[in-house]
TORTILUM-272508 format. One record per residue (C-alpha): z, x, y; residue in three letters. Coordinates in steps of 0.05 Angstrom, whole numbers, padded with zeros to 5 digits, always signed. Layout:
<lumnus>
ZXYAla;...
</lumnus>
This chain:
<lumnus>
-02009-00607-03073Met;-01978-00676-03080Leu;-01930-00661-03021Lys;-01989-00640-02977Lys;-02027-00703-02995Leu;-01968-00748-02978Leu;-01957-00713-02911Val;-02031-00720-02895Ser;-02029-00794-02913Leu;-01972-00802-02864Phe;-02005-00766-02805Phe;-02077-00787-02812Leu;-02067-00863-02804Pro;-02026-00850-02741Leu;-02084-00810-02712Leu;-02136-00860-02734Ala;-02102-00919-02699Phe;-02084-00880-02637Ser;-02133-00865-02582Gln;-02162-00795-02585Glu;-02146-00756-02523Ile;-02180-00689-02536Leu;-02254-00674-02548Ser;-02280-00631-02605Pro;-02288-00573-02556Glu;-02214-00567-02545Thr;-02178-00502-02558Glu;-02103-00493-02564Ile;-02074-00424-02554Ser;-02007-00389-02554Val;-01996-00345-02493Leu;-01949-00285-02496Thr;-01925-00257-02430Val;-01898-00187-02426Gly;-01830-00167-02398Pro;-01813-00169-02324Gly;-01769-00126-02281Asn;-01706-00168-02282Asn;-01656-00180-02339Leu;-01673-00255-02343Asn;-01747-00239-02357Asp;-01738-00172-02393Ala;-01756-00203-02461Phe;-01821-00238-02442Gly;-01843-00310-02448His;-01887-00356-02490Asn;-01927-00419-02477Ala;-01979-00465-02507Phe;-02046-00471-02472Arg;-02089-00533-02482Val;-02161-00526-02457Lys;-02212-00582-02460Asp;-02272-00563-02416Pro;-02308-00630-02425Ser;-02249-00666-02394Lys;-02229-00614-02343Gly;-02162-00604-02379Leu;-02130-00535-02377Asp;-02054-00537-02378Val;-01995-00498-02406Thr;-01931-00523-02438Phe;-01871-00477-02440Asp;-01798-00483-02457Tyr;-01735-00454-02427Gly;-01737-00480-02355Arg;-01674-00499-02318Tyr;-01657-00530-02251Asp;-01614-00488-02204Phe;-01597-00551-02165Asn;-01567-00586-02226Ala;-01494-00609-02214Pro;-01443-00556-02233Asn;-01500-00508-02251Phe;-01459-00444-02257Tyr;-01401-00477-02294Leu;-01449-00509-02344Lys;-01487-00444-02352Phe;-01422-00406-02367Ala;-01400-00459-02416Gln;-01467-00460-02452Gly;-01476-00534-02435Lys;-01534-00528-02386Leu;-01595-00570-02401Asp;-01661-00533-02408Tyr;-01728-00567-02409Ala;-01802-00563-02426Ile;-01849-00550-02368Gly;-01922-00567-02356Lys;-01967-00527-02309Thr;-02040-00518-02293Asn;-02064-00456-02330Tyr;-02091-00423-02267Ser;-02023-00429-02233Asp;-01987-00404-02296Phe;-02033-00343-02302Leu;-02032-00329-02227Gly;-01956-00327-02226Phe;-01952-00275-02281Tyr;-02008-00233-02252Ile;-01969-00234-02186Trp;-01909-00209-02225Gln;-01953-00156-02258Lys;-01937-00178-02329Arg;-01986-00173-02386Thr;-02012-00239-02414Val;-02042-00243-02484Arg;-02075-00303-02516Glu;-02082-00324-02589Gln;-02130-00382-02601Val;-02103-00424-02658Leu;-02147-00441-02718Asn;-02133-00516-02718Leu;-02174-00575-02740Lys;-02188-00631-02689Pro;-02134-00677-02717Tyr;-02084-00619-02717Gln;-02100-00604-02643Lys;-02092-00678-02628Glu;-02025-00681-02663Ala;-01999-00619-02628Leu;-02022-00642-02559Tyr;-01991-00711-02568Lys;-01926-00679-02592Phe;-01924-00636-02529Leu;-01940-00694-02483Glu;-01886-00737-02517His;-01837-00679-02510Asn;-01854-00674-02436Tyr;-01833-00746-02422Gln;-01770-00747-02377Pro;-01727-00779-02431Glu;-01747-00725-02482Asn;-01754-00665-02437Arg;-01684-00634-02439Asn;-01651-00596-02495Tyr;-01592-00549-02506Lys;-01614-00477-02502Tyr;-01593-00422-02549Asp;-01615-00351-02536Phe;-01628-00334-02609Phe;-01645-00400-02642Tyr;-01672-00448-02590Asp;-01708-00411-02534Asn;-01777-00405-02503Cys;-01803-00367-02564Ala;-01771-00404-02622Thr;-01793-00470-02592Lys;-01866-00448-02599Ile;-01857-00436-02673Lys;-01814-00498-02685Asp;-01860-00546-02647Val;-01922-00519-02682Leu;-01889-00529-02750Ile;-01864-00599-02733Lys;-01931-00623-02706Ala;-01973-00600-02765Gln;-01982-00634-02832Pro;-02007-00568-02860Glu;-01956-00516-02881Lys;-01953-00453-02839Ile;-01935-00389-02876Lys;-01911-00328-02837Phe;-01920-00258-02863Glu;-01884-00195-02840Lys;-01923-00156-02787Pro;-01951-00088-02804Thr;-01897-00051-02766Asn;-01839-00094-02791Tyr;-01771-00063-02799Glu;-01704-00096-02813Pro;-01661-00099-02750Gln;-01599-00133-02724Thr;-01602-00183-02667Phe;-01569-00133-02621Arg;-01618-00078-02638Thr;-01676-00124-02626Leu;-01649-00140-02556Ile;-01630-00070-02537Gln;-01698-00042-02557Arg;-01725-00081-02497Glu;-01675-00050-02449Leu;-01654+00019-02427His;-01586+00033-02456Trp;-01557+00061-02391Asn;-01567-00001-02348Thr;-01519-00054-02324Trp;-01559-00107-02360Gly;-01553-00071-02427Ser;-01479-00060-02414Leu;-01467-00133-02398Gly;-01501-00156-02462Ile;-01461-00107-02505Asp;-01395-00129-02473Ile;-01408-00205-02470Ala;-01440-00215-02539Leu;-01397-00211-02601Gly;-01404-00182-02671Ser;-01444-00243-02694Val;-01506-00210-02665Ile;-01495-00147-02706Asp;-01518-00182-02769Gln;-01588-00170-02795Met;-01641-00219-02769Ala;-01686-00248-02823Thr;-01761-00237-02811Pro;-01769-00308-02784Glu;-01707-00301-02740Glu;-01740-00241-02706Gln;-01785-00292-02672Met;-01732-00307-02621Phe;-01767-00252-02580Leu;-01835-00271-02551Pro;-01870-00208-02573Lys;-01852-00223-02645Tyr;-01883-00293-02638Ile;-01948-00256-02624His;-01937-00206-02681Ala;-01919-00259-02734Tyr;-01973-00309-02712Phe;-02024-00253-02720Glu;-02010-00251-02795Lys;-01994-00324-02806Ala;-02033-00373-02849Gln;-02042-00448-02839Ile;-02061-00478-02905Gly;-02111-00428-02934Ser;-02136-00404-02866Gln;-02111-00353-02815Pro;-02070-00387-02761Leu;-02103-00346-02706Val;-02179-00345-02700Lys;-02185-00303-02637Glu;-02141-00256-02597Glu;-02152-00229-02527Lys;-02115-00197-02470Thr;-02122-00242-02410Val;-02088-00195-02362Tyr;-02065-00123-02374Gln;-02009-00102-02328Ala;-02006-00031-02301Pro;-01957+00016-02336Asp;-01887+00007-02309Lys;-01849+00065-02280Val;-01776+00063-02300Leu;-01736+00069-02236Ser;-01664+00072-02259Thr;-01619+00116-02216Ser;-01571+00157-02259Phe;-01523+00160-02200Trp;-01514+00085-02201Met;-01516+00077-02277Ser;-01458+00053-02319Pro;-01450+00120-02354Met;-01443+00157-02288Phe;-01396+00106-02256Ile;-01352+00101-02317Phe;-01351+00177-02323Ser;-01326+00182-02251Ile;-01272+00130-02265Ile;-01252+00165-02329Ala;-01247+00232-02294Leu;-01203+00201-02241Phe;-01157+00171-02294Ile;-01153+00238-02331Leu;-01140+00276-02266Phe;-01084+00229-02247Gln;-01055+00234-02317Thr;-01056+00310-02312Tyr;-01021+00307-02244Lys;-00969+00260-02272Asn;-00958+00307-02331Tyr;-00947+00368-02287Thr;-00902+00330-02239Asn;-00866+00290-02294Gln;-00884+00226-02257Ser;-00923+00162-02266Arg;-00976+00130-02222Ser;-00951+00058-02226Arg;-01006+00029-02183Tyr;-01061+00062-02225Leu;-01031+00033-02288Asp;-01025-00035-02256Thr;-01099-00034-02237Ile;-01119-00012-02307Ile;-01080-00067-02340Phe;-01100-00122-02292Val;-01175-00105-02297Leu;-01176-00097-02373Thr;-01135-00159-02381Gly;-01180-00200-02336Phe;-01243-00176-02373Ile;-01209-00193-02439Gly;-01191-00263-02415Leu;-01264-00276-02395Val;-01288-00252-02463Leu;-01236-00295-02499Leu;-01259-00356-02460Leu;-01332-00341-02476Leu;-01313-00339-02549Trp;-01266-00399-02554Leu;-01281-00444-02495Ala;-01357-00446-02491Thr;-01416-00470-02534Asp;-01448-00400-02534His;-01458-00380-02607Ser;-01471-00306-02591Ala;-01404-00293-02556Thr;-01361-00306-02618Ala;-01320-00253-02655Ala;-01324-00204-02597Asn;-01285-00140-02613Tyr;-01291-00114-02542Asn;-01223-00149-02539Leu;-01196-00087-02574Leu;-01202-00048-02508Trp;-01201-00106-02459Ala;-01138-00141-02484Phe;-01122-00207-02449Pro;-01046-00199-02454Leu;-01052-00138-02409Asn;-01052-00188-02352Leu;-00979-00204-02366Leu;-00955-00133-02368Ile;-00966-00110-02296Trp;-00896-00128-02270Pro;-00866-00080-02321Gln;-00915-00025-02299Leu;-00891-00031-02227Leu;-00819-00026-02249Ser;-00783+00042-02245Lys;-00746+00024-02309Gln;-00794-00015-02356Pro;-00767-00053-02415Lys;-00764-00015-02482Pro;-00815-00063-02512Trp;-00869-00036-02465Leu;-00870+00029-02505Asn;-00884-00010-02569Arg;-00938-00050-02533Phe;-00972+00015-02511Leu;-00972+00040-02583Lys;-01004-00026-02603Phe;-01060-00014-02551Leu;-01073+00056-02580Val;-01080+00025-02649Ile;-01128-00026-02621Met;-01172+00030-02592Leu;-01171+00064-02660Cys;-01193-00001-02692Leu;-01249-00006-02641Met;-01275+00062-02665Gly;-01269+00040-02737Leu;-01308-00024-02723His;-01363+00017-02691Trp;-01367+00069-02747Ile;-01371+00018-02804Ile;-01420-00027-02766Gly;-01377-00088-02753Val;-01398-00087-02680Gln;-01437-00039-02637Arg;-01407-00025-02569Phe;-01439-00002-02504Ala;-01447+00075-02506Pro;-01433+00078-02431Ser;-01362+00053-02445Leu;-01343+00116-02484Leu;-01316+00157-02424Pro;-01273+00098-02401Leu;-01246+00083-02471Val;-01229+00157-02481Phe;-01193+00160-02414Ala;-01154+00096-02431Leu;-01132+00126-02497Ala;-01107+00189-02463Ile;-01071+00149-02410Arg;-01037+00104-02460Tyr;-01013+00164-02502Val;-00985+00196-02439Tyr;-00948+00132-02419Leu;-00918+00127-02489Ile;-00890+00198-02483Lys;-00866+00190-02412Ser;-00828+00126-02427Met;-00789+00152-02486Lys;
</lumnus>
């Protein structure tokens, strides 16, 4: 009680001596936008809406915008050093854009007192100033959804208490992401390959709010002081049901199955002819080595927190890039046999990591990993 009184004594004088911008009719809402059709919008979006009819004010503030024309855009994006920003838009334009994209928009009107609305609006306007606009983005801890929660907490003298939603279940960060995607898509595969074991830890209830739909779910049950945080909910626009149009013939599972069958067929031919397809082995080692090098750089040479401790390196081993000259040789060095045995052990460790839950790997990789294991075992025997 004393803490609440001290916080109020800090905020109220600031509001009393500052010019009031909003009228008593003002409503501030949280908007939750449903998923889109592309990977970058597959998880939805959130925004604040500030509506003051008496002053003709109806704007939205949302986080997570970036400038494609920024210098060294792709390099900074890869390094995790790209500046993201808060955006401000007329509500009609904001809504029209998502209706055009056929994405559901839901609104939760917040149960705030006039001075709380004033504080939140001034916080957003201050945040929108050019010198305050940019911030370093993090997919799990500092994104378009977490910003909504964090800004609301920072701008309010009253404590906000979040309760678990009715359908709450403990989940890892990876599971939370993959529930929004079809497992047999290139987007799902890319996430499972690029993101490390750090996202296979359990997300706390509050951490689940990195996804926009959980902002809606947790706000629905939240309390501000002794009052519900949300006083009214409505669906502003209901998008038509989406038809999943993923072609199996172009899916990762099909493509990797074809590649795996080709590797197995060539291995069988080599076995019957007592030969070795040197160019096939060179391609395998160069590609797996290159993928491994990219994953290693994402882990060690970027600011991305989610790419750390990535055990996809157990099948995509960076040192494979250095082995290809030996694979082209008719008489490889004896140490190559020992290196191949090491790769087989690495694949076994990958399976162990998957079974005990250290890291979940992309299911569509299974045919390829199986074919690699068979190929490596054959090479070990053929090079004795």
